[in-house]
DRENPAVEX-171854 format. One record per atom (N, C-alpha, C): residue number from 0; residue in three letters; atom name; x, y, z. Coordinates in nm, 4 decimals, m for minus. Layout:
BEGIN
+-----+------+------+----------+----------+----------+
:  nr : rest : atom :        x :        y :        z :
+-----+------+------+----------+----------+----------+
: NUM :  ala :   CA :        X :        Y :        Z :
...
+-----+------+------+----------+----------+----------+
This chain:
BEGIN
+-----+------+------+----------+----------+----------+
:  nr : rest : atom :        x :        y :        z :
+-----+------+------+----------+----------+----------+
:   0 :  met :    N :   6.0432 :   2.6534 :  18.4649 :
:   0 :  met :   CA :   6.1665 :   2.6534 :  18.4066 :
:   0 :  met :    C :   6.2045 :   2.4883 :  18.3678 :
:   1 :  asp :    N :   6.2731 :   2.4790 :  18.2550 :
:   1 :  asp :   CA :   6.2950 :   2.3520 :  18.2084 :
:   1 :  asp :    C :   6.4104 :   2.2766 :  18.2907 :
:   2 :  asn :    N :   6.4687 :   2.3522 :  18.3624 :
:   2 :  asn :   CA :   6.5910 :   2.2936 :  18.4233 :
:   2 :  asn :    C :   6.5943 :   2.3195 :  18.5720 :
:   3 :  asp :    N :   6.6726 :   2.2850 :  18.6499 :
:   3 :  asp :   CA :   6.6862 :   2.2751 :  18.8065 :
:   3 :  asp :    C :   6.7201 :   2.4129 :  18.8634 :
:   4 :  glu :    N :   6.7799 :   2.5037 :  18.7680 :
:   4 :  glu :   CA :   6.8240 :   2.6281 :  18.8374 :
:   4 :  glu :    C :   6.6999 :   2.7217 :  18.8388 :
:   5 :  ser :    N :   6.7106 :   2.7823 :  18.9618 :
:   5 :  ser :   CA :   6.5980 :   2.9034 :  18.9746 :
:   5 :  ser :    C :   6.6975 :   3.0244 :  19.0308 :
:   6 :  his :    N :   6.6468 :   3.1345 :  18.9991 :
:   6 :  his :   CA :   6.6933 :   3.2629 :  19.0394 :
:   6 :  his :    C :   6.5999 :   3.3442 :  19.1341 :
:   7 :  asn :    N :   6.6606 :   3.3969 :  19.2271 :
:   7 :  asn :   CA :   6.5782 :   3.4779 :  19.3135 :
:   7 :  asn :    C :   6.6619 :   3.6168 :  19.3291 :
:   8 :  phe :    N :   6.5819 :   3.7128 :  19.3209 :
:   8 :  phe :   CA :   6.6314 :   3.8462 :  19.3226 :
:   8 :  phe :    C :   6.5478 :   3.9183 :  19.4310 :
:   9 :  asp :    N :   6.6335 :   3.9719 :  19.5252 :
:   9 :  asp :   CA :   6.5741 :   4.0685 :  19.6220 :
:   9 :  asp :    C :   6.6111 :   4.2066 :  19.6143 :
:  10 :  phe :    N :   6.5104 :   4.2947 :  19.6159 :
:  10 :  phe :   CA :   6.5365 :   4.4161 :  19.5935 :
:  10 :  phe :    C :   6.4176 :   4.4997 :  19.6549 :
:  11 :  gln :    N :   6.4434 :   4.6176 :  19.6927 :
:  11 :  gln :   CA :   6.3368 :   4.7075 :  19.7491 :
:  11 :  gln :    C :   6.2971 :   4.8020 :  19.6459 :
:  12 :  leu :    N :   6.1830 :   4.8243 :  19.5948 :
:  12 :  leu :   CA :   6.1266 :   4.9253 :  19.4954 :
:  12 :  leu :    C :   6.0462 :   5.0270 :  19.5748 :
:  13 :  leu :    N :   6.0608 :   5.1500 :  19.5603 :
:  13 :  leu :   CA :   5.9908 :   5.2470 :  19.6150 :
:  13 :  leu :    C :   5.9266 :   5.3453 :  19.5131 :
:  14 :  ser :    N :   5.8013 :   5.3735 :  19.5118 :
:  14 :  ser :   CA :   5.7200 :   5.4480 :  19.4205 :
:  14 :  ser :    C :   5.6543 :   5.5474 :  19.5019 :
:  15 :  phe :    N :   5.6766 :   5.6749 :  19.4381 :
:  15 :  phe :   CA :   5.6476 :   5.7946 :  19.5098 :
:  15 :  phe :    C :   5.5867 :   5.9069 :  19.3961 :
:  16 :  asn :    N :   5.4675 :   5.9575 :  19.4315 :
:  16 :  asn :   CA :   5.4214 :   6.0729 :  19.3490 :
:  16 :  asn :    C :   5.4479 :   6.1937 :  19.4259 :
:  17 :  val :    N :   5.5470 :   6.2607 :  19.3527 :
:  17 :  val :   CA :   5.6145 :   6.3818 :  19.4344 :
:  17 :  val :    C :   5.5330 :   6.5069 :  19.3903 :
:  18 :  lys :    N :   5.4431 :   6.5097 :  19.2981 :
:  18 :  lys :   CA :   5.3584 :   6.6314 :  19.2554 :
:  18 :  lys :    C :   5.4545 :   6.7504 :  19.2288 :
:  19 :  gly :    N :   5.5501 :   6.7339 :  19.1501 :
:  19 :  gly :   CA :   5.6528 :   6.8430 :  19.1220 :
:  19 :  gly :    C :   5.7802 :   6.8545 :  19.2106 :
:  20 :  met :    N :   5.8877 :   6.8614 :  19.1435 :
:  20 :  met :   CA :   5.9993 :   6.8902 :  19.2099 :
:  20 :  met :    C :   6.0936 :   6.9845 :  19.1525 :
:  21 :  arg :    N :   6.0388 :   7.0798 :  19.0932 :
:  21 :  arg :   CA :   6.0987 :   7.2102 :  19.0269 :
:  21 :  arg :    C :   6.1614 :   7.2957 :  19.1476 :
:  22 :  asp :    N :   6.0811 :   7.3201 :  19.2424 :
:  22 :  asp :   CA :   6.1351 :   7.3838 :  19.3605 :
:  22 :  asp :    C :   6.2452 :   7.3297 :  19.4364 :
:  23 :  gly :    N :   6.3612 :   7.3938 :  19.4363 :
:  23 :  gly :   CA :   6.4870 :   7.3246 :  19.4901 :
:  23 :  gly :    C :   6.4641 :   7.2857 :  19.6302 :
:  24 :  thr :    N :   6.4021 :   7.3588 :  19.7234 :
:  24 :  thr :   CA :   6.3812 :   7.3165 :  19.8647 :
:  24 :  thr :    C :   6.3090 :   7.1896 :  19.8714 :
:  25 :  lys :    N :   6.2001 :   7.1791 :  19.7932 :
:  25 :  lys :   CA :   6.1041 :   7.0465 :  19.7990 :
:  25 :  lys :    C :   6.1993 :   6.9452 :  19.7513 :
:  26 :  arg :    N :   6.2772 :   6.9673 :  19.6307 :
:  26 :  arg :   CA :   6.3512 :   6.8648 :  19.5661 :
:  26 :  arg :    C :   6.4555 :   6.7925 :  19.6726 :
:  27 :  asn :    N :   6.5215 :   6.8933 :  19.7489 :
:  27 :  asn :   CA :   6.6175 :   6.8525 :  19.8514 :
:  27 :  asn :    C :   6.5645 :   6.7668 :  19.9589 :
:  28 :  ala :    N :   6.4337 :   6.8178 :  20.0012 :
:  28 :  ala :   CA :   6.3683 :   6.7419 :  20.0914 :
:  28 :  ala :    C :   6.3285 :   6.5908 :  20.0495 :
:  29 :  val :    N :   6.2906 :   6.5849 :  19.9318 :
:  29 :  val :   CA :   6.2530 :   6.4570 :  19.8667 :
:  29 :  val :    C :   6.3883 :   6.3621 :  19.8529 :
:  30 :  phe :    N :   6.4794 :   6.4339 :  19.8152 :
:  30 :  phe :   CA :   6.6084 :   6.3618 :  19.7973 :
:  30 :  phe :    C :   6.6534 :   6.3008 :  19.9200 :
:  31 :  glu :    N :   6.6571 :   6.3944 :  20.0307 :
:  31 :  glu :   CA :   6.6925 :   6.3359 :  20.1663 :
:  31 :  glu :    C :   6.5915 :   6.2226 :  20.2105 :
:  32 :  trp :    N :   6.4714 :   6.2362 :  20.1970 :
:  32 :  trp :   CA :   6.3771 :   6.1425 :  20.2484 :
:  32 :  trp :    C :   6.3985 :   6.0067 :  20.1856 :
:  33 :  leu :    N :   6.4190 :   6.0118 :  20.0368 :
:  33 :  leu :   CA :   6.4548 :   5.8907 :  19.9563 :
:  33 :  leu :    C :   6.5788 :   5.8322 :  20.0085 :
:  34 :  lys :    N :   6.6775 :   5.8981 :  20.0390 :
:  34 :  lys :   CA :   6.8072 :   5.8442 :  20.0746 :
:  34 :  lys :    C :   6.7971 :   5.7754 :  20.2057 :
:  35 :  met :    N :   6.7037 :   5.8323 :  20.2988 :
:  35 :  met :   CA :   6.6883 :   5.7535 :  20.4419 :
:  35 :  met :    C :   6.6153 :   5.6182 :  20.4053 :
:  36 :  lys :    N :   6.5287 :   5.5992 :  20.3029 :
:  36 :  lys :   CA :   6.4654 :   5.4939 :  20.2738 :
:  36 :  lys :    C :   6.5437 :   5.3727 :  20.2317 :
:  37 :  lys :    N :   6.6752 :   5.4221 :  20.1765 :
:  37 :  lys :   CA :   6.7583 :   5.3067 :  20.1282 :
:  37 :  lys :    C :   6.6942 :   5.1986 :  20.0422 :
:  38 :  ala :    N :   6.6301 :   5.2295 :  19.9476 :
:  38 :  ala :   CA :   6.5670 :   5.1426 :  19.8501 :
:  38 :  ala :    C :   6.6584 :   5.1236 :  19.7211 :
:  39 :  asp :    N :   6.6507 :   5.0054 :  19.6600 :
:  39 :  asp :   CA :   6.7488 :   4.9767 :  19.5454 :
:  39 :  asp :    C :   6.6949 :   5.0570 :  19.4147 :
:  40 :  ile :    N :   6.5645 :   5.0698 :  19.4058 :
:  40 :  ile :   CA :   6.4978 :   5.1482 :  19.2879 :
:  40 :  ile :    C :   6.3942 :   5.2334 :  19.3431 :
:  41 :  tyr :    N :   6.4040 :   5.3721 :  19.2887 :
:  41 :  tyr :   CA :   6.3158 :   5.4601 :  19.3119 :
:  41 :  tyr :    C :   6.2523 :   5.4953 :  19.1952 :
:  42 :  leu :    N :   6.1029 :   5.4977 :  19.2133 :
:  42 :  leu :   CA :   6.0242 :   5.5405 :  19.0846 :
:  42 :  leu :    C :   5.9508 :   5.6610 :  19.1206 :
:  43 :  leu :    N :   5.9798 :   5.7742 :  19.0731 :
:  43 :  leu :   CA :   5.9299 :   5.9091 :  19.0809 :
:  43 :  leu :    C :   5.8125 :   5.9389 :  18.9779 :
:  44 :  gln :    N :   5.6891 :   5.9839 :  19.0107 :
:  44 :  gln :   CA :   5.5986 :   6.0277 :  18.9149 :
:  44 :  gln :    C :   5.5638 :   6.1826 :  18.9349 :
:  45 :  glu :    N :   5.5416 :   6.2286 :  18.8396 :
:  45 :  glu :   CA :   5.4815 :   6.3715 :  18.8177 :
:  45 :  glu :    C :   5.6104 :   6.4631 :  18.8802 :
:  46 :  thr :    N :   5.7262 :   6.4380 :  18.8242 :
:  46 :  thr :   CA :   5.8486 :   6.5249 :  18.8789 :
:  46 :  thr :    C :   5.8356 :   6.6633 :  18.8083 :
:  47 :  his :    N :   5.7696 :   6.6834 :  18.6829 :
:  47 :  his :   CA :   5.7615 :   6.8058 :  18.6254 :
:  47 :  his :    C :   5.8782 :   6.8465 :  18.5713 :
:  48 :  ser :    N :   5.9677 :   6.7573 :  18.5494 :
:  48 :  ser :   CA :   6.1165 :   6.7886 :  18.4934 :
:  48 :  ser :    C :   6.1282 :   6.8084 :  18.3683 :
:  49 :  ala :    N :   6.2454 :   6.8793 :  18.3188 :
:  49 :  ala :   CA :   6.2751 :   6.9029 :  18.1912 :
:  49 :  ala :    C :   6.4055 :   6.8426 :  18.1428 :
:  50 :  lys :    N :   6.4383 :   6.8200 :  18.0216 :
:  50 :  lys :   CA :   6.5689 :   6.7805 :  17.9890 :
:  50 :  lys :    C :   6.6662 :   6.8521 :  18.0417 :
:  51 :  ser :    N :   6.6572 :   6.9721 :  18.0640 :
:  51 :  ser :   CA :   6.7644 :   7.0709 :  18.1046 :
:  51 :  ser :    C :   6.8034 :   7.0459 :  18.2546 :
:  52 :  asp :    N :   6.7067 :   6.9824 :  18.3265 :
:  52 :  asp :   CA :   6.7110 :   6.9579 :  18.4650 :
:  52 :  asp :    C :   6.8041 :   6.8443 :  18.5130 :
:  53 :  glu :    N :   6.8244 :   6.7624 :  18.4175 :
:  53 :  glu :   CA :   6.8781 :   6.6235 :  18.4375 :
:  53 :  glu :    C :   7.0302 :   6.6243 :  18.4917 :
:  54 :  ser :    N :   7.1066 :   6.7114 :  18.4439 :
:  54 :  ser :   CA :   7.2452 :   6.7114 :  18.5174 :
:  54 :  ser :    C :   7.2645 :   6.7630 :  18.6263 :
:  55 :  ser :    N :   7.1789 :   6.8946 :  18.6666 :
:  55 :  ser :   CA :   7.1863 :   6.9414 :  18.7929 :
:  55 :  ser :    C :   7.1099 :   6.8539 :  18.9103 :
:  56 :  trp :    N :   7.0149 :   6.7767 :  18.8590 :
:  56 :  trp :   CA :   6.9271 :   6.6878 :  18.9494 :
:  56 :  trp :    C :   7.0230 :   6.5609 :  18.9878 :
:  57 :  asn :    N :   7.0900 :   6.5262 :  18.8788 :
:  57 :  asn :   CA :   7.1787 :   6.3949 :  18.9153 :
:  57 :  asn :    C :   7.2777 :   6.4263 :  19.0171 :
:  58 :  arg :    N :   7.3463 :   6.5605 :  18.9956 :
:  58 :  arg :   CA :   7.4444 :   6.6056 :  19.1094 :
:  58 :  arg :    C :   7.3885 :   6.6084 :  19.2326 :
:  59 :  gln :    N :   7.2560 :   6.6860 :  19.2422 :
:  59 :  gln :   CA :   7.2083 :   6.6801 :  19.3688 :
:  59 :  gln :    C :   7.1669 :   6.5489 :  19.4284 :
:  60 :  trp :    N :   7.1224 :   6.4733 :  19.3487 :
:  60 :  trp :   CA :   7.0797 :   6.3437 :  19.4077 :
:  60 :  trp :    C :   7.2231 :   6.2638 :  19.4378 :
:  61 :  gly :    N :   7.3196 :   6.2784 :  19.3486 :
:  61 :  gly :   CA :   7.4582 :   6.2286 :  19.3946 :
:  61 :  gly :    C :   7.4897 :   6.0790 :  19.3023 :
:  62 :  asn :    N :   7.3990 :   6.0578 :  19.2128 :
:  62 :  asn :   CA :   7.4110 :   5.9457 :  19.1354 :
:  62 :  asn :    C :   7.3355 :   5.9627 :  18.9999 :
:  63 :  asn :    N :   7.3458 :   5.8802 :  18.9083 :
:  63 :  asn :   CA :   7.2657 :   5.8878 :  18.7929 :
:  63 :  asn :    C :   7.1210 :   5.8535 :  18.8052 :
:  64 :  ala :    N :   7.0456 :   5.9087 :  18.7121 :
:  64 :  ala :   CA :   6.8942 :   5.8910 :  18.7256 :
:  64 :  ala :    C :   6.8628 :   5.8712 :  18.5676 :
:  65 :  ile :    N :   6.7562 :   5.7978 :  18.5456 :
:  65 :  ile :   CA :   6.7088 :   5.7490 :  18.4237 :
:  65 :  ile :    C :   6.5726 :   5.8308 :  18.4322 :
:  66 :  tyr :    N :   6.5644 :   5.9229 :  18.3308 :
:  66 :  tyr :   CA :   6.4416 :   6.0103 :  18.2966 :
:  66 :  tyr :    C :   6.3472 :   5.9692 :  18.1938 :
+-----+------+------+----------+----------+----------+
């Protein structure tokens, strides 16, 4: 950096290959486990979700998600 300012950002990132979350029981278990982890950012791979799942999954998660 050219000036004396520095910026530190502390956050916890969790990445998880869920291998499918279309099953409601599994999705609920994954969401509960993630909430216990208390990360700032969650990256979920292989959710096998469709555009039509977004609003119901956001409600179940209790917050917005980016797909």
